[in-house]
C-alpha positions in Angstrom: -64.9 18.7 4.6 -68.5 18.5 3.6 -71.3 20.1 5.9 -73.8 17.6 4.9 -74.4 14.5 2.5 -77.6 12.7 1.6 -78.6 10.0 -0.6 -82.2 9.6 -2.0 -83.6 6.8 -3.7 -87.3 6.8 -4.9 -89.2 5.0 -7.9 -92.4 5.7 -9.6 -92.8 2.4 -10.9 -91.3 2.8 -14.1 -88.4 4.9 -13.5 -85.8 4.2 -10.6 -84.1 7.4 -9.7 -81.5 8.7 -7.1 -80.0 11.7 -6.1 -77.1 13.5 -4.2 -77.6 16.3 -1.9 -74.4 17.9 -0.4 -73.5 21.3 1.2 -70.1 22.2 1.1 -67.8 24.8 2.9 -68.5 28.5 1.6 -65.2 28.8 0.4 -65.7 26.0 -2.2 -66.8 27.0 -5.7 -69.6 24.9 -5.6 -71.5 25.4 -2.1 -74.6 23.1 -2.7 -75.3 20.2 -4.5 -78.5 18.4 -5.9 -77.9 16.0 -8.5 -80.5 13.5 -9.8 -79.6 10.3 -11.7 -81.5 7.5 -12.8 -80.8 3.9 -12.2 -78.9 3.3 -15.2 -76.6 6.4 -14.8 -75.9 5.7 -10.9 -75.2 2.1 -11.7 -73.1 3.3 -14.8 -70.9 5.7 -13.0 -70.2 3.2 -9.9 -69.2 0.5 -12.1 -66.8 2.6 -14.1 -69.1 1.8 -17.3 -69.7 5.5 -17.6 -67.4 8.5 -16.4 -70.1 11.2 -17.1 -73.6 12.3 -16.6 -75.7 15.5 -16.8 -78.8 16.9 -14.8 -79.8 19.8 -16.6 -77.0 22.6 -16.3 -75.2 20.4 -13.6 -72.6 17.8 -14.7 -70.6 15.1 -13.1 -67.5 13.6 -14.2 -66.4 10.3 -12.2 -62.9 8.9 -12.1 -62.3 6.2 -9.4 -63.5 7.7 -6.2 -63.1 11.3 -7.3 -66.5 12.7 -8.6 -66.1 16.2 -9.9 -69.4 18.1 -10.0 -69.7 21.5 -11.9 -72.1 23.8 -13.1 -72.3 24.9 -16.9 -74.5 28.1 -16.9 -73.6 29.6 -20.6 -74.0 33.4 -21.0 -76.1 34.5 -23.8 -73.4 35.8 -25.8 -72.6 34.1 -29.1 -68.7 33.4 -27.7 -66.7 34.4 -25.1 -65.7 32.7 -21.8 -67.2 32.1 -18.4 -66.3 30.5 -14.9 -67.2 27.2 -14.0 -68.0 26.4 -10.2 -67.0 23.0 -9.2 -66.5 20.5 -6.5 -64.2 17.8 -6.0 -66.1 15.3 -3.7 -64.0 12.4 -2.6 -66.5 9.2 -3.0 -64.8 6.3 -1.9 -65.6 2.8 -3.6 -66.4 1.2 -0.5 -69.5 3.6 0.1 -70.5 3.6 -3.6 -71.0 -0.2 -3.4 -72.7 0.0 -0.1 -75.1 2.7 -1.7 -75.7 0.5 -4.8 -76.7 -2.5 -2.4 -79.2 -0.1 -0.5 -80.5 1.3 -3.7 -81.5 -1.9 -5.4 -83.0 -3.3 -2.3 -84.9 0.4 -2.0 -86.0 0.1 -5.7 -87.1 -3.4 -5.6 -89.3 -2.8 -2.4 -90.8 0.5 -4.3 -91.9 -1.4 -7.4 -93.2 -4.3 -5.3 -95.3 -2.0 -2.8 -96.0 0.9 -5.5 -94.8 3.2 -3.0 -93.2 6.3 -4.6 -92.1 7.8 -1.3 -88.2 8.9 -1.2 -85.9 7.0 1.2 -83.5 9.4 2.5 -79.9 8.3 4.0 -77.9 10.9 5.5 -74.3 10.5 6.3 -72.5 12.9 8.7 -69.3 14.6 7.9 -67.6 12.8 10.5 -68.7 9.7 9.2 -67.8 10.7 5.5 -64.4 11.6 6.7 -63.8 8.2 8.3 -64.9 6.6 5.1 -62.5 8.6 3.3 -59.6 7.8 5.8 -60.2 4.2 5.7 -61.3 3.3 2.3 -60.3 6.1 0.0 -57.7 6.0 -2.5 -54.1 5.7 -1.0 -55.7 4.6 2.4 -53.7 1.0 2.7 -49.8 0.3 3.3 -46.9 -0.1 1.3 -44.1 -2.3 1.8 -40.5 -2.7 0.4 -39.3 -5.8 -1.0 -35.7 -6.2 -1.9 -32.7 -8.3 -0.9 -30.7 -7.5 2.1 -28.1 -6.2 -0.2 -30.4 -3.8 -2.1 -31.9 -2.5 1.3 -28.1 -2.1 2.3 -27.9 0.3 -0.8 -31.2 1.9 0.0 -29.7 2.8 3.6 -26.7 4.3 1.9 -28.4 6.5 -0.4 -31.0 7.4 2.2 -28.2 9.7 3.6 -29.3 11.9 0.8 -32.6 13.8 1.2 -33.2 14.0 -2.3 -33.3 10.3 -2.6 -35.6 10.2 0.3 -37.7 12.5 -1.4 -38.0 10.5 -4.4 -38.4 7.1 -2.8 -41.5 8.4 -0.6 -42.7 9.5 -4.3 -42.3 5.9 -5.6 -44.1 5.0 -2.5 -47.1 7.2 -3.2 -47.5 5.6 -6.5 -47.7 2.1 -5.0 -50.0 3.1 -2.1 -52.2 4.9 -4.2 -53.4 1.5 -5.7 -54.8 0.8 -2.3 -58.6 1.3 -1.8 -58.7 0.1 1.8 -56.8 0.5 5.2 -56.2 -3.3 5.2 -54.7 -3.6 1.8 -50.9 -3.4 1.0 -49.2 -2.6 -1.9 -45.5 -3.5 -3.1 -42.5 -1.5 -4.1 -40.1 -3.8 -5.3 -36.3 -2.4 -5.5 -33.4 -4.2 -7.3 -29.9 -3.1 -7.8 -28.9 -1.7 -11.1 -26.2 -4.1 -12.5 -24.8 -1.5 -14.8 -24.5 1.3 -12.7 -24.5 1.4 -8.7 -25.8 4.8 -8.5 -29.2 3.8 -9.1 -32.0 1.3 -8.5 -34.9 -0.6 -10.6 -38.2 -0.3 -9.1 -41.7 -1.9 -9.7 -44.8 -0.6 -8.0 -47.5 -3.5 -7.7 -50.9 -3.4 -6.6 -52.1 -5.5 -3.7 -53.7 -8.2 -5.9 -50.2 -8.8 -7.4 -50.5 -6.8 -10.7 -47.8 -4.3 -11.7 -48.6 -0.8 -12.0 -45.5 0.9 -13.2 -41.8 0.4 -13.2 -38.6 2.0 -14.1 -35.3 3.4 -12.5 -34.3 5.9 -9.7 -31.2 7.3 -10.8 -28.7 9.9 -9.5 -27.6 12.3 -12.1 -24.7 14.1 -12.5 -25.7 17.1 -10.9 -26.7 15.3 -7.8 -30.4 15.2 -8.5 -32.2 11.9 -8.2 -34.6 11.1 -11.0 -37.8 8.6 -11.8 -37.6 7.0 -14.8 -40.4 4.9 -16.1 
């Protein structure tokens, strides 16, 4: 869990800027973060138009609500290898969108008033944890959709712990398409018309778009395999 999280916003009249400051546990590879971004970089990372940004030797790679911060302190040798300190920050899209709204308002105010003072927003570790729990990837629900006959087949297969394990894996695929606690993804199951020892499956996002599909099949060695 983060020890602290701060978001700074400022403008000098011609450049709109922001920064993320955070303290991480001592056990983390990267224990302190101060990453400065321009307006274009922050809006690009939060919208998905950009996936990376650089602040001197500090780097960030953003993929959804996982932002990986890492430092590249190159040694003086012409060649070789070195260790990279990094930290994966879980940065829910809900919080990203909220900070974008706040930043736009602050930048507009700073420009209108020619005020260059920094605006600081501090989010407590407990609130950050709450945002992750309620609005992080996979925070929603998943429901099974199948005919009564298929559900009876699922119940029969569920006597095998290996089947249950693979079914839970498929549920995670569907659940990971949710971004808030109120969203519900769907895992559609149907019988395999050619083999009564398996099922067809389709994982569908909350808005109804298919993510992935395939088969859940029991092999001759007794193992259940997921095919896509």
